[in-house]
VEXTOR-284926 format. One record per residue (C-alpha): residue number from 1; x, z, y. Coordinates in steps of 0.25 Angstrom, whole numbers, plus 5000, padded with zeros to 4 digits. Layout:
   seq      X      Z      Y
   NUM      X      Z      Y
...
END
This chain:
   seq      X      Z      Y
     1   5312   5605   5378
     2   5327   5601   5379
     3   5327   5592   5367
     4   5314   5584   5370
     5   5322   5581   5384
     6   5336   5578   5376
     7   5327   5569   5367
     8   5320   5561   5378
     9   5334   5559   5385
    10   5338   5553   5371
    11   5325   5545   5370
    12   5326   5539   5384
    13   5340   5536   5381
    14   5338   5527   5370
    15   5327   5520   5373
    16   5332   5517   5388
    17   5344   5511   5381
    18   5336   5503   5370
    19   5326   5498   5381
    20   5338   5492   5390
    21   5345   5485   5377
    22   5331   5477   5376
    23   5330   5473   5389
    24   5345   5469   5390
    25   5342   5463   5377
    26   5330   5455   5381
    27   5336   5451   5394
    28   5349   5446   5391
    29   5345   5439   5377
    30   5332   5429   5385
    31   5342   5420   5390
    32   5347   5416   5377
    33   5333   5417   5370
    34   5327   5408   5381
    35   5339   5400   5385
    36   5336   5401   5399
    37   5346   5396   5410
    38   5350   5409   5415
    39   5356   5421   5408
    40   5367   5423   5397
    41   5363   5418   5384
    42   5371   5414   5370
    43   5377   5403   5367
    44   5373   5394   5354
    45   5386   5392   5346
    46   5391   5378   5341
    47   5382   5380   5328
    48   5367   5383   5337
    49   5369   5373   5347
    50   5378   5362   5343
    51   5391   5359   5347
    52   5406   5355   5341
    53   5416   5360   5332
    54   5429   5356   5331
    55   5441   5360   5322
    56   5455   5356   5329
    57   5468   5356   5323
    58   5481   5359   5332
    59   5494   5353   5332
    60   5502   5364   5333
    61   5515   5355   5331
    62   5514   5351   5346
    63   5513   5364   5350
    64   5529   5367   5346
    65   5532   5351   5352
    66   5526   5356   5366
    67   5534   5368   5364
    68   5546   5363   5364
    69   5543   5353   5375
    70   5540   5366   5384
    71   5552   5371   5381
    72   5559   5359   5383
    73   5554   5358   5397
    74   5556   5374   5400
    75   5571   5370   5397
    76   5573   5359   5406
    77   5566   5367   5418
    78   5574   5378   5415
    79   5587   5369   5415
    80   5582   5364   5428
    81   5579   5375   5436
    82   5591   5383   5432
    83   5600   5370   5436
    84   5606   5369   5420
    85   5609   5356   5416
    86   5604   5352   5402
    87   5603   5339   5395
    88   5597   5331   5384
    89   5585   5340   5383
    90   5575   5336   5373
    91   5565   5341   5364
    92   5558   5338   5350
    93   5548   5344   5340
    94   5557   5354   5338
    95   5565   5360   5349
    96   5573   5356   5363
    97   5587   5351   5364
    98   5596   5351   5377
    99   5610   5352   5382
   100   5615   5362   5392
   101   5627   5355   5401
   102   5632   5366   5406
   103   5636   5375   5395
   104   5637   5388   5404
   105   5622   5387   5406
   106   5618   5388   5390
   107   5619   5402   5392
   108   5606   5402   5402
   109   5600   5391   5393
   110   5601   5399   5382
   111   5594   5413   5388
   112   5583   5404   5393
   113   5580   5396   5379
   114   5580   5411   5373
   115   5568   5415   5382
   116   5560   5404   5373
   117   5551   5410   5363
   118   5554   5405   5350
   119   5566   5397   5353
   120   5577   5393   5344
   121   5589   5391   5352
   122   5603   5384   5348
   123   5614   5380   5356
   124   5624   5369   5351
   125   5635   5369   5362
   126   5628   5366   5375
   127   5616   5359   5367
   128   5602   5368   5366
   129   5592   5367   5356
   130   5580   5373   5355
   131   5569   5374   5345
   132   5556   5384   5342
   133   5557   5393   5329
   134   5548   5391   5318
   135   5541   5404   5322
   136   5539   5400   5336
   137   5534   5386   5331
   138   5523   5393   5324
   139   5519   5402   5335
   140   5518   5390   5344
   141   5509   5383   5334
   142   5501   5396   5333
   143   5500   5396   5348
   144   5496   5383   5348
   145   5483   5384   5341
   146   5480   5397   5348
   147   5482   5390   5362
   148   5474   5378   5358
   149   5463   5389   5354
   150   5463   5394   5367
   151   5465   5383   5376
   152   5453   5377   5370
   153   5444   5388   5370
   154   5448   5391   5384
   155   5445   5374   5388
   156   5433   5374   5381
   157   5428   5388   5389
   158   5431   5381   5401
   159   5424   5368   5397
   160   5410   5375   5396
   161   5407   5378   5382
   162   5402   5392   5378
   163   5409   5399   5367
   164   5417   5388   5361
   165   5424   5392   5347
   166   5439   5389   5347
   167   5444   5397   5335
   168   5457   5393   5326
   169   5456   5390   5312
   170   5468   5391   5303
   171   5481   5389   5310
   172   5480   5376   5318
   173   5467   5373   5319
   174   5455   5377   5330
   175   5440   5377   5328
   176   5430   5373   5341
   177   5418   5375   5341
   178   5410   5371   5354
   179   5394   5373   5354
   180   5386   5365   5365
   181   5394   5353   5363
   182   5382   5342   5362
   183   5386   5329   5367
   184   5397   5320   5364
   185   5403   5320   5378
   186   5404   5335   5378
   187   5411   5336   5364
   188   5422   5326   5370
   189   5424   5332   5381
   190   5426   5346   5374
   191   5436   5339   5364
   192   5444   5332   5374
   193   5445   5346   5381
   194   5448   5354   5368
   195   5459   5344   5363
   196   5466   5341   5376
   197   5480   5345   5377
   198   5479   5347   5391
   199   5495   5347   5391
   200   5499   5346   5406
   201   5514   5342   5407
   202   5521   5339   5422
   203   5532   5328   5417
   204   5543   5322   5425
   205   5543   5306   5427
   206   5556   5301   5423
   207   5558   5293   5434
   208   5572   5287   5431
   209   5565   5278   5419
   210   5551   5280   5421
   211   5551   5264   5427
   212   5556   5261   5413
   213   5543   5267   5404
   214   5536   5255   5400
   215   5548   5251   5393
   216   5550   5262   5387
   217   5548   5268   5372
   218   5543   5284   5369
   219   5557   5283   5363
   220   5564   5277   5376
   221   5558   5289   5384
   222   5561   5298   5373
   223   5577   5294   5376
   224   5576   5301   5391
   225   5568   5313   5387
   226   5557   5305   5394
   227   5541   5302   5387
   228   5533   5291   5390
   229   5520   5296   5397
   230   5506   5287   5400
   231   5498   5288   5413
   232   5484   5295   5410
   233   5476   5286   5418
   234   5483   5272   5414
   235   5491   5272   5400
   236   5499   5260   5404
   237   5505   5268   5414
   238   5518   5275   5409
   239   5527   5286   5414
   240   5541   5292   5409
   241   5543   5306   5409
   242   5550   5317   5406
   243   5546   5323   5392
   244   5548   5336   5395
   245   5539   5341   5406
   246   5542   5348   5419
   247   5530   5358   5414
   248   5518   5358   5406
   249   5504   5364   5405
   250   5508   5377   5401
   251   5512   5380   5416
   252   5497   5376   5421
   253   5490   5388   5427
   254   5477   5380   5432
   255   5469   5367   5432
   256   5457   5363   5439
   257   5450   5350   5442
   258   5450   5344   5455
   259   5449   5331   5464
   260   5460   5325   5473
   261   5456   5319   5486
   262   5449   5307   5479
   263   5440   5316   5473
   264   5445   5313   5459
   265   5446   5324   5447
   266   5461   5330   5447
   267   5468   5342   5440
   268   5474   5353   5449
   269   5484   5361   5441
   270   5494   5373   5443
   271   5505   5379   5438
   272   5509   5392   5435
   273   5522   5399   5440
   274   5534   5391   5431
   275   5526   5378   5431
   276   5524   5379   5445
   277   5539   5381   5447
   278   5545   5372   5439
   279   5534   5360   5445
   280   5540   5364   5458
   281   5555   5364   5454
   282   5553   5349   5448
   283   5545   5344   5459
   284   5555   5348   5469
   285   5566   5342   5460
   286   5558   5329   5459
   287   5555   5325   5472
   288   5551   5308   5471
   289   5549   5310   5456
   290   5536   5310   5448
   291   5530   5320   5440
   292   5521   5315   5428
   293   5508   5325   5427
   294   5505   5322   5411
   295   5494   5328   5405
   296   5493   5326   5389
   297   5504   5316   5389
   298   5498   5307   5400
   299   5502   5306   5415
   300   5492   5309   5423
   301   5499   5307   5437
   302   5514   5306   5441
   303   5515   5309   5456
   304   5528   5308   5464
   305   5535   5321   5467
   306   5535   5321   5482
   307   5539   5337   5484
   308   5540   5349   5476
   309   5527   5353   5473
   310   5526   5369   5472
   311   5513   5376   5468
   312   5513   5373   5454
   313   5499   5363   5457
   314   5497   5349   5452
   315   5486   5339   5450
   316   5482   5330   5438
   317   5474   5318   5442
   318   5468   5308   5434
   319   5456   5299   5431
   320   5447   5309   5428
   321   5434   5313   5428
   322   5429   5327   5433
   323   5425   5330   5418
   324   5440   5328   5414
   325   5446   5333   5425
   326   5438   5346   5423
   327   5442   5346   5407
   328   5458   5342   5410
   329   5457   5355   5420
   330   5452   5362   5410
   331   5461   5358   5398
   332   5473   5361   5406
   333   5467   5374   5413
   334   5467   5380   5398
   335   5480   5376   5393
   336   5486   5364   5386
   337   5484   5364   5371
   338   5499   5367   5365
   339   5496   5358   5353
   340   5487   5346   5351
   341   5473   5349   5345
   342   5467   5337   5336
   343   5451   5338   5330
   344   5450   5341   5317
   345   5436   5342   5313
   346   5423   5341   5322
   347   5409   5345   5320
   348   5398   5343   5330
   349   5386   5352   5330
   350   5372   5346   5335
   351   5362   5355   5341
   352   5351   5351   5332
   353   5359   5358   5320
   354   5361   5370   5331
   355   5346   5369   5333
   356   5344   5370   5319
   357   5354   5381   5317
   358   5347   5390   5328
   359   5334   5388   5321
   360   5339   5391   5308
   361   5346   5404   5313
   362   5333   5407   5321
   363   5324   5407   5310
   364   5333   5416   5303
   365   5335   5425   5314
   366   5319   5427   5317
   367   5317   5428   5302
   368   5326   5440   5298
   369   5321   5445   5312
   370   5307   5446   5307
   371   5309   5450   5294
   372   5317   5462   5299
   373   5306   5466   5308
   374   5295   5465   5298
   375   5303   5471   5288
   376   5306   5484   5298
   377   5291   5485   5302
   378   5286   5485   5287
   379   5296   5494   5282
   380   5298   5503   5294
   381   5286   5501   5301
   382   5288   5506   5317
   383   5302   5511   5314
   384   5304   5495   5309
   385   5297   5491   5323
   386   5306   5501   5330
   387   5318   5495   5322
   388   5312   5481   5326
   389   5313   5483   5341
   390   5328   5488   5339
   391   5329   5474   5332
   392   5323   5464   5343
   393   5332   5474   5352
   394   5344   5472   5346
   395   5341   5456   5345
   396   5341   5455   5360
   397   5353   5462   5364
   398   5360   5454   5354
   399   5357   5442   5360
   400   5357   5449   5375
   401   5372   5452   5371
   402   5376   5440   5366
   403   5369   5432   5378
   404   5377   5440   5387
   405   5391   5437   5381
   406   5386   5422   5381
   407   5390   5424   5365
   408   5389   5411   5356
   409   5377   5411   5345
   410   5381   5404   5332
   411   5375   5402   5320
   412   5382   5414   5313
   413   5378   5422   5325
   414   5363   5418   5323
   415   5367   5425   5309
   416   5373   5437   5316
   417   5358   5439   5322
   418   5352   5439   5310
   419   5359   5448   5303
   420   5360   5457   5316
   421   5344   5457   5314
   422   5347   5463   5301
   423   5357   5474   5304
   424   5351   5477   5317
   425   5339   5484   5309
   426   5347   5489   5299
   427   5350   5502   5307
   428   5335   5505   5309
   429   5332   5503   5294
   430   5343   5515   5292
   431   5337   5523   5304
   432   5322   5522   5298
   433   5326   5525   5284
   434   5333   5537   5289
   435   5320   5541   5297
   436   5313   5540   5284
   437   5321   5548   5275
   438   5321   5559   5286
   439   5304   5558   5287
   440   5304   5558   5273
   441   5313   5571   5272
   442   5303   5578   5283
   443   5311   5578   5295
   444   5303   5578   5309
   445   5303   5563   5315
   446   5313   5567   5324
   447   5322   5571   5315
   448   5321   5559   5307
   449   5323   5549   5319
   450   5335   5557   5325
   451   5340   5560   5311
   452   5338   5547   5305
   453   5347   5542   5317
   454   5357   5552   5315
   455   5357   5548   5301
   456   5356   5533   5301
   457   5368   5530   5312
   458   5380   5533   5303
   459   5374   5522   5293
   460   5370   5512   5304
   461   5386   5514   5313
   462   5393   5511   5300
   463   5383   5499   5297
   464   5384   5494   5312
   465   5399   5496   5313
   466   5404   5491   5301
   467   5396   5479   5303
   468   5402   5477   5317
   469   5417   5479   5313
   470   5413   5468   5305
   471   5408   5460   5316
   472   5420   5464   5325
   473   5429   5458   5313
   474   5421   5445   5313
   475   5422   5442   5327
   476   5438   5446   5328
   477   5441   5438   5317
   478   5430   5427   5315
   479   5429   5414   5323
   480   5417   5406   5329
   481   5404   5408   5321
   482   5409   5421   5315
   483   5411   5429   5328
   484   5397   5424   5331
   485   5391   5431   5319
   486   5400   5443   5325
   487   5397   5444   5338
   488   5381   5444   5333
   489   5383   5453   5324
   490   5390   5463   5333
   491   5382   5462   5344
   492   5369   5464   5334
   493   5374   5476   5329
   494   5379   5485   5341
   495   5363   5479   5347
   496   5359   5485   5334
   497   5364   5499   5336
   498   5359   5499   5349
   499   5345   5496   5345
   500   5344   5502   5332
   501   5350   5516   5335
   502   5348   5518   5350
   503   5336   5510   5353
   504   5327   5513   5340
   505   5330   5528   5340
   506   5324   5528   5354
   507   5312   5522   5350
   508   5310   5533   5339
   509   5313   5544   5349
   510   5304   5538   5358
   511   5292   5536   5348
   512   5296   5550   5339
   513   5284   5558   5344
   514   5275   5548   5342
   515   5280   5545   5328
   516   5279   5560   5325
   517   5266   5563   5329
   518   5262   5549   5321
   519   5268   5555   5309
   520   5265   5542   5303
   521   5279   5539   5296
   522   5273   5526   5288
   523   5270   5521   5303
   524   5283   5523   5309
   525   5294   5523   5297
   526   5284   5516   5286
   527   5286   5529   5277
   528   5275   5538   5272
   529   5276   5552   5278
END
């Protein structure tokens, strides 16, 4: 009596879990299967719904130049903050050079410069030269590529594209795949958002010489440590500004679109604590002068400083549309690119090609699925039917989990599903063969089922765990389509272990007495006797 009660508890446990798994699979896979408006759905990848494939190059040398320029700005601010007089501050592609007018201040400056990572400092009397070590230059270039990948990914996520592929290719290349880009306008907008440097700089206007800017060349401006920039709205208007910025976008913490009093779009930005302090100090010391708001080398505004500006916030106004202002805010918020990027290769995948891929994949999936079902039914009879129930449940669970996580399905992912169909039934083949062997040996039906599962367990676990490890490695080190294949395989393997080991075992226990009474092994397991 106790044995029967114990068996009934096991029976209820397995059947209930299996039934709940089937319900879960059906409920959460329906939105993807029917493509309904509500519910979470699987996203189709670039190769299935069409989109844009781009290979981008990164100009890593520019990252080194930008780093040196940033160091020059930091040196200038340190000197002003500590009332240290310096002269001849200049920089080029290789480093920064300046003179400390008071020799007693050199020690203080030396301590500050040593805090700059990767800096090589040479002091010749009161003239200090700073350059980056070869190791630091290499590190800066690598960081430029990594930062570009992260920045592009952040921009595309905020742009609204689902599951964009942004991955490193080689040393200085980036692969970008955008599914769902269907029109020329969408493609152009995405490309501009990706490639925009979004480099914000606040630069002091050289009021002493600005009136002569139209009669100056770039070389003339460079003699005074200045640079000539054009107005963003009207390229005919020029500004003469100090080449070393007061601060740059690296100190930006937030940027959002807003509207001015005339309801025209603008961008509000905020600075971090260091940036706010520098901004406040500069505006406090330069009341009556102008500060140029420069974005990607163009002056968007150059307002007069009427008073000290605290709080670390500002605005960028321009002749924007609402969409342009939103995209610019996204670019600023996600961070400026340390190095410019350029398009090396572009391919568009049309929706019709994606539809053909889906059709071919579905034919392969349905064809393989039907053949496996027929084989199991013909060879194993009712045991094959039970295995097929587990196989169908496995597919629903796989689709449901992918839908819940909003996974992206690609052609390799479809291949993974097709392969999962074959692997999912493999466990049931092993179990059925073990049960058949035990029946041949004359074991009772109860012992044949229980020992059949027990004996098959090691082989099933070994096969599935090794495949799962391979899938995890593929996901960890693969990119794009390979990850999609690995994800579908991993989910399919785990789902098959639930349905094949737990689910079918519960069904056999449920039907055990009926199988024993029938004594028809041919009907139930496809064997004589």
